[in-house]
Structures are given as structure tokens and as C-alpha cells.
N, C-alpha and C positions, 0 to 999 in steps of 0.2 A: 480510695484506692487501697487494696489489700496490702498488708505489710509482708515483706519477704520473711520467711521463717527464721533465717539466721540473724536477721536484724534484732529480733527480740531475745534470742537465746543467750546473747552475751550481756544483756542488760540486767540480769538478775542481781538484786541487791543495790541497784541504783535508783533511788527515789525519783519519781517523775518530777517533783518540784526542784530537784537538783540539776535538772537538765536546762541549760540556758536556751534562749530563743535566738536563732540565727537569722539575720536579715540579709539573705543572699540575692544577688541580681540574676534574674532569669536570662536576660540578653547576654551577660558576660559568661554565664555557664554555657549557653548555647554556642557562643563563639569559640570557647575553649574545646567543646565537644567536637565541633566541626573541624577545628584544627587538628585534633587528635585523629579523627577518621582520615583526613586527607594525608597527614604525615605517615600514618601507619600503612595506608594503602600503597604508598610509593615504595614501601620497603617490605612487602610481603603480607600486609594485613595485620589487623590488631590481634588476631588469634595467635600469631607468632610471639607477640609480646606477653600475652596472657599465659602461654605455655611456659615461657621463660620465668615468669613470676611464680608459677606453680612449682617449677623445679627448684627455684631459690628457696621457697618455703619448705619443700621436702628436704633440702640440704640442712636447714636449720632444725627441722623436726628430728631428722635422723641423728643429728649431732647432740642436740640439747633436750629433746623431748623425753617424757617418761623417766625423769630422774637422771638422764645421761649427762647432764651438765657437770655433775660431780666428778666425772672421769674424763672430761674434755682435755685433749692434749694441746700442746702448743701448735702443732700442725693443724689441728681442728680449728683453733682460734684464728689462725692465719687464713685458712680457707674461708671462714665466715666473713672475716674483715674484707676480703676481696670484693664482696658483694654489698658493701656499705660505703657509699661514696663519701659521706661526711665524716666517717670514722677512719678509713684506711690511711689518710694522709697525716693523721695526727697521733695515731696509736703506737708508733714505732718504739717509743721508750718503754712500752709495756710488753713488747714481744720478746719476753725473756721468761725464765723459769719463775722468778720472783713476781713478775707481772702477771703471769698465768695464774699463780696461786691467789693473788688478789682478785682478779677478774672472775675466776672460776667460783670462788666462794661467794662473791657478790651475785653472780648469776643464779646460783643455787637458791639463794634467798629470794631473789627477784621473781623467780618462776613459781614460788610457793604462795598460795593464797587466792582468795576470791577476787573477781574484778573490782568489787567495791573498795578494795585496799590497794589498788594498783598505784595511785598517786603517792601514797605513803611508801610503797616498796620502791618506786622509782627514785623518790627523794633519798631514801636510805642508801640505794646503790650509788647515787651521785655523791653522797657524803663520804664515800670511801676514797674520793679523789680530791685534790685541791680545787677550791672554788674560784678558778681564774679563767681567763680567756682561752688559754691553751687546753683547757679540759672541758669546753662546752660540748665536745664530741661525745662525752660520756652519756649525756642525756639521750643522744641519738642511738648510741650503742644499746642502751636499755630498751628504747622504743622499737628498734629493729628486731631485737631478740624476741620481745613479747609478741609483736605482730607476726613474725614469720614462724614462730613455734606454734602459735595458736591464733591464726588470722580471723577466725570467726568471733572469738571473744575480744580480741584487742585490735582496734583499728590502727591505721597509721597515726603515730603521735610524735613524729619528728619535728624538730624546730622549724624546718622549712614549711611544714603544714600550718603551724601557728605558734608564734612565740610572743606571749603577751607583753613582756617587758620592753622589747624594742619595737613592738607593734608591727611585726613583719610576718610574712608567710603567705601561703596560698589563700588563706581565708581573706586577707585584706584585698587580694586581687579580684575577688568575686563579691565583696561586700557592697550592698546597695546603699547609694547615697551620693551626694555631691561632695567634691573635694575630699574624697576618702583619704588621699595622701596627706592631708593636713589635719586629720582628726585622730584621736586615740580611741580605738574600738574597745568598748567596755565589755570585754569577753575574756574569761579566765582560760588558761591553757591546760586544764585538767581533763581527766578521762571523760566526764560527761560531755564536754564540748566536742571532743573528737568523735565520740559515739554519735552525737546528734549530727555532726557534719557528714559522717558516713551514711547515716540514715537518709538525710536529705539528698545527698548525691545519688544514692541508690534509687530513691524514688524518682529523681530526675531522669536517670538512665532508663528505668522501666517505662516511664512515660514517653520516652523517645525510642522505644522498640528494642531495648537491650534486656533480654530475659535470661541469657546464659552467662555464667561466670561474672555475675554482677559485682561480686565482692572484689575481684581482682581488676575489673574494669573501673571501679571506683578509684583504686590505687593509680591506675593509668591516667584517669581524668584529673585527679589531684596533682599528679606530677606535671601533667600538661599545663595546668593553670599556672604553676610556678615557673615552668619552662618558658611560658609566654612572657612572664615578667623579666626573666633573665635575658631573653632575646630582645625585649624592648629596651633594656639597659645597654644594649650593644655588647653583651657578654662580658662587661667589665666588672659587674658586681659578683662577688664570690668567685673571682677568677681562679683562685686556688682550687676550688672544688669543681667548677663547671667551665671548662675551657671553651674557646670559640667554636661555634657550631659548624659542622661539616655536612649535615643533612637535616631534614625537618624534625627528626626524632632524636637528635644528638643529646640535647639537654634533658629531655624526658627520660631517655634511656639511662643517662648518667645519674640523674637524681635517684632513680630506682636501683642503682648499683648493677645494672645489667651490662655495663661495659667493663666489668671487673677483669675479665680475661681477654687478652688480645686474640682475635680469631686466628686460627692456624698456628698458634705457638703456645708454649707452656709458661710464657712470661705474663705476669699479672701487673695490675696497677697498684698493688699493695707495696709500699716502700719500707725497707728496713731503715734503721736509724742512720745507716751510712749512705742511704740513697739508692741502694741496689734493689732491683725488683725481685720478688720471691718467685720460686718455681713450685707449682702445685701439681700433684699427680692427677687431680680431678679437673684439670684446666679445660677439658672439652665439654664440661657440664652444660654450658649455655651456648655452644656453637650452633 
């Protein structure tokens, strides 16, 4: 099967031998894909969600791309956080001028460099913050920024995609084997792994007739895989991030941050340190 052009363009500088082998389950992938199609069809079709992901990426590019991170304002930061589900509930203490200076400087450095150095740059960004449970969101902040500013070069690398230390994420839910819940998957959670995951999911989608917007459809499928896991847990796991489902796409939409703005209002799901919701001028972006 011919490779999609964008799959190889972002891999420059990554030796082939550094790419791990992924042992994914075809039946589990097919089940998640069918669930994605059914759920999206009930709510206007998958094209609606792809368009929202494109708009989200455009927002990040317009705010941080081409060196703009150095001039990011506090309002800009709050606007971006609205569309990052695992970031917006925990970043409140940094939504101040001092926090802005720290994050802005970190993002400037994070966005500099070739893909081959991305793991080091993400580690350096995370090192600016305390290494405790309350700051695990920092990794996702870095991952979201990289992916949305330059989606061709950087695949989704959030903790919910794959987090090797706790052995959790979407990867585990599609891993081939018996008793997967009781084994430790020997897979690092660095850039080569996420690159290979996207490549395999893209090839899966094209083999199932998806030829347009494959890159963003991969994001949708990855989120659907983890959404299935959350639903199977009765919505109790990660309740703080993913509340109980109201429709087939609730968890999928929330994982991707597409529920950041409440339809028909300017109130967002981004919370200040006092618990109040922020008001954003661009709140109609994803209506």
C-alpha cells in the first residue's frame, strides 16, 4: 500500500531503527472505527468534527505559529486552554502575568527545533514545572501545542494516547493479545511511538475507504478508542476530565477539547482559580 505523503514528511531525522513495532488488534480497531462512524452520523457526520479540529488547529497556528509564541497574551493563553480538556481544569494557578511569562518562554523553546529533538524539548518544557501529580497536565499542554501548531510534523502525543509509566492510554485499548489489562506493554512513549501509531492508524483508515482528511480522522479515531474505554468504565475513570456521557460522541468530543465553549453562550469550560468560568471574545469559533 502506498504511503500517504504527509506520513513521511514529518519523520525526517528519525532513524527507522528507532521506530518501535506496534502490535495492534485489527478487530478492536474496526470496532472503534464503526463506533466513530455511528456516533458521528447521529450528530451531523464526521465531517462536522473534522472541520472543528481544523479550526482548532488554525487557532493555535494563528496564536503561536511563525514565532508568535513570544508575544502570546494572557487572553491568548486562556483561549487556547479552552480547547485542551486535560489542561484547562488544572492550569488555573498559572493564568496570571507571572504564569504567562513562564509558559510563554517555555513554549518559545518548545516550538524551536527539528522533530528528532522533540522528546528532549518536551522534557525541558515539563522541567519548568514541579514534577508532581498536579502538574501532569504540563505534558499534555506541550503535546497539544506541538500537534495543533504543526499537525503534519507532530502527531497526537497526549498522555491519554499512551503513557508508558502507568501503562494506560488508547494504545492499550487496541493492543493485540490476551489479558492485555494484566500485562505491561513494552512500549516507550516517545515521538517515534506516536509517529508509528499515526502511520498505522492512517493506513488502517485508507484501507477502509478514508482518503480525505486522514490526518484529522486519525485524531478522531484515537479519541474514539479512548472514549470507548471511558464508557466501558461507566464514566467513573477520570471523572474530573470526562463527565458522564450525554450523547454517543460526548467523550470523544471532550477528549479532543471540542466542548470547550458552551454553544450559544460566551461562557467556557476553562476555570479560573476561584472556580469562575472565563468569557472569551472568540467563543463562537466551534459552534
